[in-house]
C-alpha positions, 0 to 999 in steps of 0.5 A, a space after each residue: 817730514 817722514 818720507 815713504 815710497 809708493 808702488 804700483 801708482 795709478 792716477 786715482 791713488 795720488 788724488 787722495 794721498 796728495 790731499 792728505 799727506 801734508 796733514 800727517 807730515 809725510 812726503 811720498 815718492 811715487 813709483 809706477 812699477 809693482 813691488 817685487 824682487 826686481 823692483 824692491 831696490 827702488 825702496 832703498 832709503 825709505 823706511 816705509 813702503 806702501 804696497 797693493 794687493 797685486 804686488 809680490 811681497 815674497 821672501 826675496 822681496 822682503 829680504 831686499 827691502 830689509 837689507 835696504 832699510 825698510 821696516 814697514 810695509 803699509 798695505 793700502 788694501 784689506 787683503 794680504 794673501 800676497 804677503 809672506 808673513 813668516 819671512 816678514 816677521 821680526 823684520 818688517 811690520 805689516 799694516 793694512 786697511 781692514 775696512 774702507 767702504 763695504 758699500 762700494 764692494 757690495 754695490 758693485 757685486 749687485 751692479 755686476 749681477 744686474 748688468 749680466 742678468 738683464 744684459 745691460 752691457 750687451 744692450 748698451 753696445 747694440 743701441 749705440 749701433 742703433 740696433 734696438 732688437 730685444 733678441 737674446 736680452 732676456 733675464 729673470 726676476 731676482 725677486 723670490 730667487 735664493 741668494 747664497 752669501 759666503 762670508 758675512 763680514 761687513 761687506 757680506 752684511 751690506 750685500 745681504 741688505 741690498 739683496 733683501 731689498 730686491 726680494 731675494 731669499 738669502 741664506 749664508 755660510 760663515 765659519 763664525 756666524 753672527 747669531 744675533 744678526 737674523 741671518 739664516 745660516 746653513 752649511 756650505 754644502 746646503 748653500 751650494 745646493 739651494 742657491 740660484 745665485 752664489 756670491 763670495 764675500 770671504 778672504 782667501 785662506 788655505 781653507 777657502 782656496 778653490 772653494 768653488 771647484 769641480 766637486 762643489 760646482 757639481 752640487 749646484 743647481 743647473 744654471 746657477 750664477 756666481 759672483 766674485 768680488 773678493 779674491 780670484 783664487 776662491 774659484 778654480 778658474 779651469 773648473 769655472 770655464 768647463 762648467 760655463 761650457 757645459 752650461 752648468 753655471 748659467 753666468 759668472 760676474 767676476 771682479 777678480 781672477 786668480 791669475 790677475 796680477 800681470 793683467 788687471 790694472 793695466 791696458 792690455 788692449 794691444 797685447 796678446 793675452 796668453 792666459 787662455 782660460 781668462 781669454 775664453 772666459 771673457 769671450 763668453 756672452 754669459 760672463 761679465 768681468 771688471 778689473 778688480 774695481 769694486 773698491 773704486 769709489 771716492 769714499 773708499 779711496 779717501 778712507 784707504 788713503 787716510 787709514 794708510 797714512 795714519 798707519 804710517 804716522 803711528 809707525 814713525 811715532 813709535 805708537 801701537 798700530 791697531 791695523 798691524 798684522 803678522 802670522 802670529 796674530 791668529 795665535 793670540 798667545 804668541 803675538 804681542 798685540 794681546 799686550 797692546 804692543 806691536 806684533 814684535 
């Protein structure tokens, strides 16, 4: 059996990996700490490491892993903006789970919107105290409102289908529009100006970093709702806070936050939160925050475990890994995957 190690382990991770690891001939050593420069030494002797979206896979971490014999980092998520791909190239192969359940994320985005708009979270707290007053619980009809969807990959398309079922008018922006989809595409500026609600379903890149910022917020309608189940740094958090205070943004549904790494997935209930922006945003009555849980369904966790173990098995068997990615992948002329080989 091949052995791998697993960082940032949570109980729900182990359920599905333990169920399937024997099928793929893999033994797993589970570690609770996140992967980073101070913990990378724990992977000594493991050729493959399983990492997650909030691990710090910078040059220092990569160098320590490589020196200690690691040759594969299997990301158990779709995102990879926390990986220094230039530092990894030629040393560590990087794989990911490109899709696990678009329904999980899209449904969570709509759940956040419904909860915030109809004040479900506040009503739940009230009625448990036998307070049945309706004051302050008024929402608005989604039917007939304009939903602006940024990013029309699989998650974005599922979310659009859900919105259509609610009678929302949907407009979308994507730098690579699917012209055969029947989706109404507009420019990004038009989307910001026309939308009553904006939902983000795009990856974090240098082009999308802080795409919601003071300038773009200024374009939006007064009272606009923002939904983010993608990556925290798509939104300038300080600008969001100021817009909420000024009532320019009427509500925010956040499953991600740009400085979430040391906070999300942990029990911080007995800790002083030193991030003033996060503390103030969470305290606002027109904001609902969940801790990066949009992916958390049985189906998604099963698919994540299965794909991650397949990626590891293919690496150990010296096979081509379809889910490998490197910093040269976007430059098709220089990545060996175009020849149906590994990235390097």
